[in-house]
N, C-alpha and C positions, 0 to 999 in steps of 0.2 A: 699976806701973801707970801708962802714958803717957796724957797729955791729947791729944784730937784738935785739929787744928788748927781754927781758925775756918771756918765754912762760906763765909764772904767770901772765904779764900785758895783754896777748892776752886773757887768761881765764876771766880776770875781766873786760875787754872791750869788748868781746861778749858772755859771758857765758849766759846773760839773754835773748838775741835775739835767741841762739841757744836752750835755753830752751823752749822760748815760741813757736818755729818752732816744736820741738819735742812734745811738748802737744797739738800742732792742729793735727799733723799726728797719735798721738798714744794715748792711755790710760793713765792717770797719772802714773801709777805704771810702764809701760813700757817706758813711756818719760823719766823719771828719770834715767833708765838703759841706755838708747840710748843716753841721754846727757852726761853719764859717758863716755861710750866706744868712743862717738865722740871725746871728750878731749882726751883719752888715744891714740885713733889712731893718732889725730893731734898732740900729744907732741913726738910721735916717728918719725912722716914724716916732723915734723916743722924744725929741721936742713937743710933738702933738699928744701924747700919753697923758692922759687924765691923772692928776695926783692921787685920785682915789683908787686908780687901777690896781688890780693884784699883778705886780710886774711877772711874777713867776709862771701865772697861768698865761699871761700874754705871751711869753717866750716860748712857753711848750706850744700854744696855739700855731706861732710862728714857724716852729721847730716841725709840727705834723704836717703845714702845707710845705714844706721844704722837702721833707720827705717823701710826701705824696709825689711832688714834683720830680725828684730823683727817680721814683719807681715807674713813673709814667715815661719818663726819658730812657731808663733801662729796658723798658718793655719794647721801644722802637728802636734798641740796637741790635745789632746781629750778634748771634752767640759764637764764642770763640771755638776753634776746633780744638786747640791745646790750652790746657790751664797749666799755669805755673803754681807749684806749692807757695801757699800763703803762709806767713807766720801769724797767728793770732795775737794782737798787743792785749796786753791785760790793764792799759791804761785806764783808770775810771772803775776798774772791776776788781778791786783786791781780794784775792781768796776766790774769785768767782769759779763755778763750776762750768767750765766751757760747755759740757754735754747740757746742761740747765738753759744756757742761754739759745743754744740750738735749739732745744725744745720750745722755749717761747717764742723764736723767730718762725717755728713751725707752725705755730698757732695761727686759725684766720684772722683776718685783718682785725677786724674789730674787738675780738678777744684779745689779741696782741697789743692792741692801742690802749683799750682800757687797762689791760693789767700794767702796762708802761707808765701810763699817765697816773694810774692810783697807786701803785706799789713802788714804783719807781721814782715818781716825781711828786707823789703825795698829793696829788690834787683830788677834791671833792668830785662826787659824782656830778653834781649839777655843772660844774666848769667842766668835766670832761663830756658832759652833753651836748655844750656850747661847740666844742670844738669837733665832735664827731657828728653832730647832728643827732636829734632823737631827745629822749628824755633822760632824766636824771635814774629811773627805775631801768631804762633798756642799759645804760652804759654799767650800772650797777649788775645787771645780769649778764653782761658780756664779762665783766670783769670775774664774776663767781664763775661762771662757764669755763673761763681761761685758765683759772686756779684749778678747778676740779680736773681739766684735761692734763695740767702739768702733775698733779699729785698723783696720776696713774703711773708715772715714770718716777715720781719723786715724792711716795708716800711719807706724810708727817708721822713723825715719833717711831719709825721703825730703823733699827740699826742698818747701817750701810754695810 
């Protein structure tokens, strides 16, 4: 019988990936909250997690669900009349092009999620299909369509 590693190690190993996924799916103020909620939920469920489970995929699944919860809650809130200027943080996105991340957030939901889970979190399409529902082929297609849409504004191999 093996002993699970301390949950603190799980946070250290996968915290950045979960934060990047949350930031791709949500605005930065919501992403930080979703990250915290992800790890609170994960900490409660961790004792029952099978030792053979893919911890990173499990955490991304929880983050996905927390992001959906935030988006649903946000859609029920009134829209403010005035907006204060926000300073975007670069935490977790060293050297990132803000325009690129805005373009990623503008993708349709399935494409944005598939791009985030595959290209940011590094999950295989079969695991993305489990998170989003559907098949691995559908997840692959959504990611490919998302990348194709991003390349319209950010062509590969052309000088900036």
